[in-house]
N, C-alpha and C positions, 0 to 999 in steps of 0.2 A: 407595609410596616415602615413607619417613619423612623428616621435616624435622629438621635440626640447627640450633639457634640458637647463634651464636657471639657472645659479648659482648666486644668489643674489635676493634681494627683494626691491631694491630701485627704483627710478624713471626710470632709463634706462631699468631695468628689466621689468617694467610695459609697457614701450613703445614698446620694442621688442616683448614681449609676445602678445601685442595687434595686432601687424602686423603679427605675426606668426599665431594667431588664424584667422585673416582675410584671411590668405593664406590657411586655412583649415588644418593646422597642429595640431597634438596633442602636448600639452605643459606640461612639468614637471618643477616644481620649487623646487630648493633645497636651503635651508637657514640654518644658524647656529642654529636658534631656531625653533623647529618643530611647535610650536603653531603659531608663527608669519608667518612662511611659509605657513601653512594651511590656515590662514586667508587671506593672500595675494592671494593665489591660488583661494579661494572662491570668492574674489572680481573680479577676472578676468573672470571666467566662471565656471559653475558647474562641467564641465568635466576636469578641470585642476587638475592634481595630484601634490602632494607635498611630500617632504622628507627633510632629513637633509644632510648637506654637509658631505661628506665621503661615503655616499651611492653611489654605482655604478650608473652612469648616464644611464637612459634608452634610451636617444636620440642618434642618429647617429651624430647629430650636438649638440655641447655643447657650450653655450654662457657664457663667463666670464663677467657677468654684475657686475664687482667689480673694486675697485681702483687697480692701477698697482701693488703695493706691495702685496696686498691680492691675486691678480690673480696669481702671481708667487708662493706664498705659496701653493695655492690650487692645481695647476698643479704638483708641486713637491710632495705634499702629495698623490695625486692620482697615480702617477707613471705609471706603465704599464696598469692600468685600463682604460686609455684613448687611448691605442693603437688601431689603425684602425678607430678612430673617427675624425671628423672635429671639431676643437676648434676655435671659433670666439673670437678674442681679440678686445674689444671695447675701450681699455684704452687710455687715454691721459696722458702721464707721466709728468705732470706739477708740478713744485715746488710750492705747494699751500701756503707755508709760505711767499714766496716773490711774487708769481704770476709774476715772471719776467724771468723764464728760465724753461727748461726741465731738468729732473733728469737723463736722459740717456746720455751716452757719445756721442760725435760727431762720425758719421760713424756707428751708430747702431740705434735701435729703441726698444720700449717696446715689439712690436710683435716679433722681432728677439730674444730678451732676453727670452721671454716666450717660443718660439719655441725650444730654447736650453735646456729647462727643461722637455720636454715631447716628447714621441714617436708619438703623434697625429699630424695630418696635421693642422698647425696653419694658419688661414686666418684673415687678418685685415679687419674689416668692422664695420660700425655704429659709428666709432669714430668721424665722421664729421656730425652726426645728433644729434639734441638735443631731450631730452625725450618728451617734450611737443609736438613737431612736429611729433614724431612717434605715439603718442596716437591719434593725429588729423589726421594723414595720409597725411599731406601736410604742406607747409609753404607759407604763403602769397598767397594761392590759386594755388600754383604750386606743381606738383608732386615732391616728394623728390628724389634726386640723392643720391645713396649709393655707395661710392667708396670702391673698394674691391682690396686687394693685397694678393697674395699667390703664393707659389711655386708648389703646386699640382693642376693640371688642374681639376681633378675630384672634389676636395674640393672646389675650387673657383666656379665651375659650380653648385655645390649643394647650396652654399650660394647665388649665383645669382638667382637660382630658388626660394629660400625662399624670396628673396627681391622682385622679380617680382610678385610672388604670393600674396605678401602683398600689392600690389598696388604702388610699388616704382620702380625707374629705376636703375638697377645695372650697374655700370661702372667698369670693371676690368682694373686696371691701370698698372698691371704688376706683377713682382715678389714680394716676401715678403719685400725685401729691399726698395720698394717704400713706405712702411709704414713710413719711415723717413720723407718723404715729407708730407704725410697725417697728421702725428702727429705734425709736425712743423707748417703747415698751420692752422690746427685747433687750435693750441695754440694762433696764431695770432687772429683768430676769437673770441676765448674766452676772450682775453684781450679787444676786442672791446665791447663785451657784458657787461663786467664789468666796462667799462669806462662811467662815468656819462655824458660825452660830447655827447654820442650817446643815448639819452634818449628813443628812440623808439626801441632800441635793448634790448629786454627783454627775452633773451634766446629762442626767437621764430623765429630766422632766419634759413636759410638753404643755404648751398653751392650748386650751380647749374651751369652746363655748358649749355649755350644757343647757339644754332647754327641754 
């Protein structure tokens, strides 16, 4: 049974941890505050372990359940401690002051910027799924599609296994540079969620390819 380390204690951390536990994985939660991380872990399951950010992650897969700027700082601080691990970047680099643009330059992505800061194999995943749907394991009665991008075949396979084990459908869309499209499209979806004209969109939707 492999271990998944989740860095963060927010809603997305809860959603991904819930799916990882459903997949039969061991889960470790790391947070800035040891007491908060411990309480969060206990809410998830009695066998979820916890620790503080900076502790060497136990998991072969490390999930950055953090905002984009924080994720960059974390991987930079960990340095070579992440070598040989698969790091999942879930971020959407939205300008939350204006909610009208991304903060990364054209021709790159948050995932590519994070990958440049770490020797780990970075995989983009879960940025197109909302926290509530992950906890529920579905959206509108439909199985969640999780779009995955990465340059390392073993790393993308490991993330795909986690996704399918958690009751979702993994879709590997290509190399890490495909994160540009995943981040851009999810930004569009987020603007719809926040638009009062779509009153039934309450952060409870999901992107799905139907064929």
